[in-house]
C-alpha positions as CSV (number, residue, x, y, z in Angstrom):
1,M,0.1,0.3,-0.1
2,S,0.9,3.9,-0.3
3,S,3.8,4.9,2.5
4,A,1.2,5.9,4.5
5,A,0.4,5.1,8.5
6,P,-2.4,2.9,9.5
7,E,-5.1,5.2,11.6
8,R,-5.5,4.3,15.3
9,N,-9.5,3.9,15.5
10,E,-9.3,1.9,11.7
11,D,-12.1,0.4,10.7
12,P,-11.6,-3.4,10.6
13,T,-12.0,-3.7,6.5
14,A,-9.7,-1.0,5.9
15,A,-7.6,-3.1,8.1
16,R,-7.7,-6.0,6.3
17,L,-7.1,-4.6,2.9
18,R,-4.0,-2.0,4.2
19,A,-2.7,-5.8,5.4
20,L,-3.4,-7.5,2.5
21,L,-2.0,-5.1,-0.3
22,V,1.4,-4.5,2.3
23,R,1.8,-8.5,2.3
24,A,0.0,-10.2,-1.2
25,P,2.0,-11.2,-4.1
26,T,0.5,-9.5,-6.8
27,A,1.0,-5.8,-7.7
28,V,-3.3,-4.3,-7.6
29,A,-3.7,-0.7,-7.2
30,F,-6.8,2.2,-7.2
31,I,-6.9,4.5,-9.7
32,A,-8.9,7.6,-9.8
33,G,-9.4,10.3,-11.9
34,Q,-5.9,8.6,-13.8
35,R,-3.6,9.5,-10.1
36,F,-3.0,6.7,-8.1
37,E,-4.8,6.9,-5.3
38,V,-3.7,3.6,-3.6
39,V,-0.7,1.4,-5.0
40,S,0.1,-2.4,-3.2
41,E,3.8,-3.1,-2.4
42,E,4.9,-4.9,-5.3
43,F,2.7,-2.5,-7.5
44,N,5.4,-0.1,-6.5
45,H,8.3,-2.5,-6.7
46,L,7.0,-3.5,-10.2
47,F,7.9,0.0,-11.8
48,G,10.9,0.6,-9.5
49,F,9.4,2.8,-7.1
50,G,9.8,2.3,-3.0
51,D,9.6,3.8,-0.1
52,D,11.7,6.5,-0.4
53,C,9.5,7.3,-4.1
54,D,5.5,5.8,-3.6
55,L,3.8,5.6,-7.4
56,C,0.9,6.7,-4.6
57,G,-0.6,10.4,-5.8
58,Q,1.2,10.0,-8.7
59,G,-0.8,10.6,-12.1
60,T,-0.9,7.3,-14.8
61,R,1.0,9.2,-17.2
62,V,4.1,8.0,-15.2
63,V,4.0,4.6,-15.8
64,H,3.2,4.6,-20.2
65,T,5.8,5.2,-22.4
66,T,4.3,8.4,-24.1
67,D,1.5,10.3,-23.9
68,M,0.6,9.0,-27.6
69,A,0.3,6.1,-25.3
70,H,-1.3,7.0,-22.2
71,T,-3.9,8.7,-24.1
72,A,-5.1,5.8,-26.4
73,F,-5.0,3.5,-23.6
74,S,-7.3,5.6,-21.5
75,E,-9.6,6.2,-24.5
76,R,-10.0,1.5,-24.6
77,A,-10.0,1.5,-20.7
78,A,-13.4,4.1,-21.5
79,A,-15.2,2.2,-24.2
80,A,-14.6,-0.7,-22.6
81,F,-15.8,0.0,-18.9
82,A,-18.8,1.7,-20.7
83,A,-20.3,-1.1,-22.2
84,G,-19.6,-3.7,-19.5
85,R,-16.2,-4.7,-20.4
86,P,-13.1,-5.2,-18.3
87,L,-9.6,-3.9,-20.0
88,D,-7.0,-7.0,-20.3
89,E,-4.3,-6.6,-22.6
90,E,-0.7,-6.4,-22.4
91,I,0.6,-3.2,-22.5
92,E,4.1,-1.9,-22.7
93,Y,5.2,0.1,-19.7
94,V,8.3,2.2,-18.3
95,K,10.0,1.4,-14.4
96,R,10.6,4.8,-13.0
97,D,14.4,4.3,-14.0
98,G,12.8,4.5,-17.7
99,H,13.2,0.1,-17.9
100,R,10.6,-1.1,-20.3
101,F,8.4,-4.2,-19.9
102,W,5.6,-5.7,-20.5
103,G,2.6,-6.2,-18.8
104,R,-0.7,-7.6,-18.6
105,L,-3.2,-5.1,-17.2
106,Q,-6.9,-6.2,-16.1
107,A,-9.4,-3.1,-15.3
108,T,-12.1,-3.1,-14.1
109,P,-14.4,-0.7,-11.9
110,V,-14.5,-0.5,-9.3
111,H,-18.5,0.3,-9.2
112,W,-19.7,-0.4,-12.7
113,E,-22.7,1.7,-12.1
114,A,-20.2,4.0,-12.3
115,P,-18.1,2.7,-14.5
116,A,-16.3,6.0,-15.2
117,G,-15.7,6.2,-11.1
118,E,-12.0,4.9,-9.4
119,A,-10.7,1.6,-11.2
120,L,-9.2,-1.2,-10.3
121,W,-5.9,-2.6,-11.8
122,I,-3.8,-5.9,-11.3
123,V,-0.6,-5.7,-13.9
124,E,1.4,-8.7,-14.3
125,D,5.0,-8.7,-16.0
126,V,4.5,-10.9,-19.3
127,T,7.8,-10.0,-21.0
128,A,9.4,-13.9,-20.8
129,A,5.9,-14.8,-21.1
130,R,5.3,-12.4,-24.5
131,S,8.6,-13.1,-25.7
132,Q,8.5,-16.8,-26.3
133,R,4.7,-16.5,-27.6
134,L,6.3,-14.8,-30.2
135,Q,8.8,-17.8,-31.3
136,P,8.0,-19.3,-34.7
137,T,8.4,-22.0,-32.3
138,W,5.7,-21.6,-30.0
139,T,3.1,-20.5,-32.5
140,A,3.8,-23.6,-34.4
141,K,2.4,-26.0,-31.5
142,H,0.0,-23.7,-29.5
143,D,-3.8,-22.1,-29.9
144,A,-3.6,-18.5,-30.4
145,V,-6.8,-18.3,-27.9
146,T,-6.6,-20.6,-25.2
147,E,-2.5,-21.0,-25.8
148,L,-2.8,-24.7,-25.2
149,A,-0.9,-27.1,-27.5
150,N,-3.3,-26.7,-30.5
151,R,-4.2,-29.6,-32.9
152,R,-0.8,-30.7,-34.9
153,E,0.9,-30.3,-31.6
154,F,-1.4,-32.7,-29.6
155,E,-1.6,-35.2,-32.8
156,R,2.2,-35.6,-32.7
157,R,2.9,-36.1,-29.1
158,L,-0.3,-38.6,-29.4
159,G,1.6,-40.1,-32.7
160,E,4.2,-41.3,-30.6
161,H,2.1,-43.3,-28.2
162,V,-0.5,-44.7,-31.4
163,G,1.4,-48.3,-32.3
164,S,4.4,-48.1,-29.1
165,R,5.1,-51.0,-28.0
166,R,5.9,-50.0,-24.8
167,N,3.9,-51.7,-21.9
168,E,2.9,-48.4,-20.1
169,P,-1.2,-47.8,-21.2
170,V,-2.2,-44.4,-22.3
171,S,-5.0,-42.8,-22.6
172,V,-7.1,-39.7,-24.0
173,L,-9.4,-37.8,-22.8
174,W,-12.4,-35.6,-25.9
175,L,-14.3,-32.8,-24.5
176,D,-16.9,-30.9,-25.5
177,V,-18.7,-27.8,-24.1
178,D,-22.2,-28.0,-23.8
179,R,-24.5,-25.7,-26.0
180,F,-21.4,-23.0,-25.8
181,G,-23.4,-21.9,-29.1
182,D,-25.0,-19.8,-27.0
183,V,-22.5,-18.1,-24.6
184,I,-21.6,-17.0,-28.5
185,K,-25.2,-15.6,-29.5
186,D,-25.8,-14.7,-26.1
187,M,-22.4,-12.5,-25.1
188,G,-20.5,-12.6,-28.2
189,S,-17.2,-14.2,-29.9
190,E,-14.7,-12.0,-27.1
191,V,-16.3,-13.3,-24.6
192,G,-16.6,-16.6,-25.3
193,D,-12.2,-16.1,-26.7
194,H,-12.1,-15.4,-23.0
195,F,-14.1,-17.4,-21.3
196,L,-12.4,-21.0,-23.3
197,Y,-8.6,-18.9,-22.5
198,G,-10.1,-19.4,-18.8
199,L,-11.6,-22.8,-19.1
200,G,-8.5,-23.8,-20.5
201,Q,-6.7,-22.6,-17.8
202,M,-9.0,-24.7,-15.5
203,L,-8.2,-28.0,-17.6
204,S,-4.7,-28.0,-16.9
205,S,-4.5,-27.1,-13.9
206,K,-6.7,-30.4,-12.8
207,V,-4.0,-33.0,-15.0
208,R,-0.5,-33.9,-14.3
209,A,2.6,-32.2,-14.8
210,S,3.3,-34.8,-17.7
211,D,-0.6,-34.2,-19.5
212,L,-1.0,-32.6,-22.3
213,V,-4.4,-29.9,-22.8
214,A,-5.4,-28.8,-25.9
215,R,-7.7,-27.1,-27.7
216,L,-8.6,-28.8,-31.4
217,E,-11.0,-26.3,-33.1
218,D,-13.3,-24.4,-31.7
219,D,-15.1,-25.7,-28.3
220,H,-13.4,-29.1,-28.9
221,F,-10.5,-29.9,-26.4
222,A,-8.3,-32.7,-26.1
223,I,-6.2,-34.2,-23.4
224,L,-3.6,-36.8,-23.4
225,L,-2.6,-38.8,-20.5
226,P,0.4,-40.9,-20.8
227,D,0.9,-43.8,-18.0
228,C,-2.9,-43.6,-17.0
229,D,-5.4,-46.5,-18.0
230,Q,-9.8,-46.3,-18.6
231,H,-10.4,-47.1,-14.9
232,Y,-7.8,-43.4,-13.7
233,A,-8.6,-41.7,-17.0
234,Q,-12.3,-42.2,-16.3
235,I,-12.0,-41.1,-12.8
236,I,-9.8,-38.0,-14.4
237,A,-12.7,-37.0,-16.7
238,E,-15.4,-36.7,-14.4
239,K,-13.4,-35.1,-12.3
240,V,-12.9,-32.6,-14.7
241,R,-16.7,-32.3,-15.6
242,S,-17.6,-31.7,-12.2
243,A,-14.9,-29.2,-12.0
244,V,-16.3,-27.8,-16.0
245,A,-20.0,-27.9,-14.5
246,G,-18.9,-25.9,-10.8
247,Y,-16.9,-23.1,-13.5
248,R,-18.1,-19.4,-13.9
249,L,-17.3,-16.9,-15.9
250,R,-17.1,-13.8,-14.8
251,W,-16.3,-10.9,-17.6
252,G,-17.3,-7.9,-16.8
253,L,-21.0,-7.9,-16.4
254,H,-21.1,-10.7,-17.9
255,R,-22.0,-14.4,-16.6
256,T,-22.0,-17.4,-17.2
257,R,-21.9,-21.4,-16.8
258,V,-21.5,-23.8,-18.7
259,K,-21.4,-28.3,-19.0
260,A,-19.5,-30.2,-20.2
261,S,-19.7,-33.6,-22.4
262,L,-16.2,-35.7,-22.4
263,G,-15.6,-39.2,-24.4
264,V,-12.8,-41.7,-23.0
265,V,-10.5,-43.9,-25.0
266,Q,-7.7,-46.0,-23.9
267,I,-4.9,-46.7,-27.3
268,D,-5.1,-50.7,-27.5
269,A,-3.9,-53.1,-29.9
270,T,-7.4,-52.4,-32.4
271,L,-6.8,-48.4,-32.8
272,T,-3.5,-48.3,-34.9
273,T,-4.0,-45.0,-36.2
274,L,-4.3,-41.7,-34.9
275,D,-7.9,-40.6,-36.7
276,A,-8.9,-44.3,-35.2
277,V,-7.6,-42.6,-31.4
278,L,-9.4,-39.6,-32.1
279,G,-12.3,-41.2,-33.3
280,A,-13.1,-43.2,-30.8
281,G,-12.9,-40.3,-28.2
282,A,-15.4,-37.8,-30.2
283,L,-17.9,-41.0,-30.7
284,A,-18.1,-41.6,-26.8
285,C,-18.4,-37.6,-26.1
286,T,-20.8,-37.7,-28.9
287,E,-22.3,-40.5,-27.0
288,A,-22.7,-38.4,-24.1
289,K,-24.0,-35.4,-25.3
290,A,-26.8,-38.0,-26.9
291,A,-27.1,-38.5,-23.0
292,G,-28.2,-35.1,-22.5
293,G,-24.6,-33.4,-21.9
294,D,-23.0,-33.8,-18.4
295,S,-21.7,-37.3,-18.7
296,V,-18.9,-39.3,-19.3
297,R,-18.5,-42.3,-21.3
298,V,-16.2,-44.9,-21.7
299,F,-15.2,-45.9,-25.4
300,V,-14.2,-49.9,-25.6
301,S,-13.2,-52.2,-28.4
302,A,-14.2,-55.8,-28.0
303,G,-14.4,-58.8,-30.0
304,G,-13.8,-57.3,-33.1
305,F,-16.5,-54.4,-32.7
306,E,-17.0,-51.2,-31.3
307,E,-19.5,-50.4,-28.5
308,L,-20.0,-48.1,-26.0
309,A,-20.1,-48.4,-22.1
310,G,-21.1,-45.3,-19.2
C-alpha cells in the first residue's frame, strides 16, 4: 500500500485491505481521475518505486511510455468500461529508471454502475512469456486463444504412443462444451474467447504436469494422459466434468455457466492410427451429448466390434 501510516481506530475492513496490499504478492492499484490513489507494495516494486518514492498520488501517465500511449490506453479503458467489459490486454510499460517491460493489465471499475469512477488495476510482468509466444516454434505448437497446445502438436504427441510397443497404458479424453453456441450468441465472440482461455487454464490445473491439454478447434478440447489406464482416465474425466460444471465465467457484467460432455478412450491394439483414437474419443463424447450432456462415456473395443459403455 502507500507509505501512509495506519490510523488508530482504523475500520476493520480498511485494516484488512491495508494488510492485504502490503503482504499479497500481487501488483494491485486503485485509480481515480487518472491518478494512483492506493497501490500495493508489489505494484510499487514492479514499477521500480519504493519507500523513498511512492506511486500513490502520482498520475497514471508516469508508467506509460509516451503521452500518445497513455491517451490511447485511457480511451480504450473508458470505452470498455462503458460497454460493461473489463480491460484485459498486454501493454508496454516503463519503470522509474526508464527500463521498459510488457505487463498484462486487468482493469475493472470498482463500481460497474459508475464506470467512469474509481478503477482497479492488476498488473503482471509478462515480458518473458510474451517473448516466448512470439517465437515461431511456440506459435506453431500453440492455440492463439487459449495458449494451450494446438491440434497439430496434440496429434504429434499422441502419435508417439499410437502403435508403440511400450507397455504403459495411455488414454485420451475428448471434451466438448455443451451448448457453447448459446454463449457466443448471447455474449459475443470476445467474451467467448475469454471464456475459452479461462476454461483452458482451469483444465490444465486439473491434470498432471506430464499430461497435455489441447484445444483442437472451436469448443473441442482433448487431454493426453500418458501412463494412465481406462479406469483412472474415467476418474479424471469425471473430475474434469465436475470442474467444468462448477466453473463460472465472469467478464465485466457478463456471467454464465456451462457444462461439458467427455469421451474416454484407452489406446489399445485395435486403435492403430491417430484418426482411430481421435474418432473413438469423439464417438464416446457424442454418446455423452446424446445422453443429455454433462456426462462421461467410455469407448470400449472388444471382439472385433466397438461399443460404448457409460
